[in-house]
N, C-alpha and C positions, 0 to 999 in steps of 0.2 A: 649918390653913391659915395662910399669912402674907399679910397685906394691906399694900400699899404706898400711902402717901398723899403727895400733893404739893399744898401750899396748901389742906389740908383736904379735898381731893377724892381718892377712891380711884382709883388709876391702874393697879394690877395686883394680881392674886391668884395666889399660887403654893401648891401643896401643900408643907407643911413637910417637909424632909428631915432625919431624925434621925441620919443617919450622919455622924460627925465628919469634917470636911474636905470634904464633898460639897456639891454645889449643885444647884439645879433651876431652870434659866433657860429661858424660852421663846425660841425663835430670834428672833422679831420684837422682843424686848426687848434684844437684843444690839446693841452699836455696829456701825456699817456695816463697819468694818475686821474685826471678828470674824465678821460674816456672810460677808464676802468669803472668809475663810480656810476657812469651812465648805464652800465650793464648789470648793476646790482639791483636785486629785488628781494622781497621777503622770502619767497620760495627758495631762492638760491642760498640765502643766508641760513635758513633752516636745514637745507640739504647738507651744507658744509658742517653745520653743528652736529647733525646726526652722525656724520663720519667720526666725530670725536666720541660721542656717546649720548644716551637718552637724556641725561641731566643737563648737558650742554644745550641740547635741542630745546628742552623745556624752558631753560632760562632765556634763550634767544627768542623763542615764541612770545614769552611773557614780556620781554623787553620791547619787542615790536608792538605788542598790544597796549603797552603802558603809555604810549605817546598818542597825542591827538591824530597824528599822521605817522604811519610806519616809517616813512623816509627820514623822520627826525631821529630815529634810533639806529640808522644804518652805520654811522661811524662808531657808535658805542658797541654794536654787535661785531663789527669788524675788529675792533680792539679786543673784545672778549675772545674771538676766534684766534687772534694772533698770539694769545697767551699759550696756545698749544705748542708753539715753537720753543717756549722757554720752560714749560712745565710738562711732566708726563701726564698722559691722559687720565690715569686713575686719580691723581691729585686734583686735576682740573674738574673732573666729574664730582668729586667730593665737595670742592669749593662751590661749584655751580648749584649743587643741591642746597648747601647752607645759605647761599645768597638768595636762591629762589624762595626758600622757606621764610627768610627774613623780609621778603618782598622788597628787596633793594635792587631794582632792575637797571643798574648802570655799571659801566666798566670799572670805575674806581673801587666800588664795593667788592667786585670779584678779584681785582688785583690785590687789595688789602687782605682778603680772606686767604688767598694763595700764599702770601707772605707769612701770615699767621700759621697756617697749616704746615708750611715748610719748616718753621721754627720748632714745631712740635715733633718733627721726625727725629729719630735717634741719629747721632752723628754717623757718618759713613765709617765702615771698618777699614782699618789700615792694614794692608797686606805686609807681612814680614818677608824679608829675603830668605830664600832657602839656604840651608847650610851647604857650603861648598869650600873646597880647599883654597881657591883663589880669592875668597872674600876675606879681607882683613877686618878685624874688630877694632874697637876704639883703643884697646891696649897697644896696638901696633904703633899708634901715633903719639904715644906718651913721650915725654922728654928723653927717656933713656935711649931712644933710637936716633936722636939728633946728634951730630958731631960736636 
């Protein structure tokens, strides 16, 4: 047995694993982000992608199928899904379709496609201030008004 102490108090006991390079960790002792990954599976990733749109779901499915083991694609798929926080769903769907058609099933390809597509968009329109008696124009601030 291996016993872990913190400030002189026993906080965990694990059976010792004598196999080189192996570990024996209890799930509740894992960091929250590791516990989260323990709950990830292909169906859940596809379900999340479907909430964004059909092109995103297709890309996630293809990415999972492109690896010898689907688990090898989980981080890439999570990265793809996280792009929905930064980009609107319509742009993400368009990028997913392009990356899917190019058969580039990895996060970096999608991120680069989104940057490219975003550069193609027209610049946002600038709203002008409404005319109002209390709004002074640039002529107000010319030198003639200074003492």
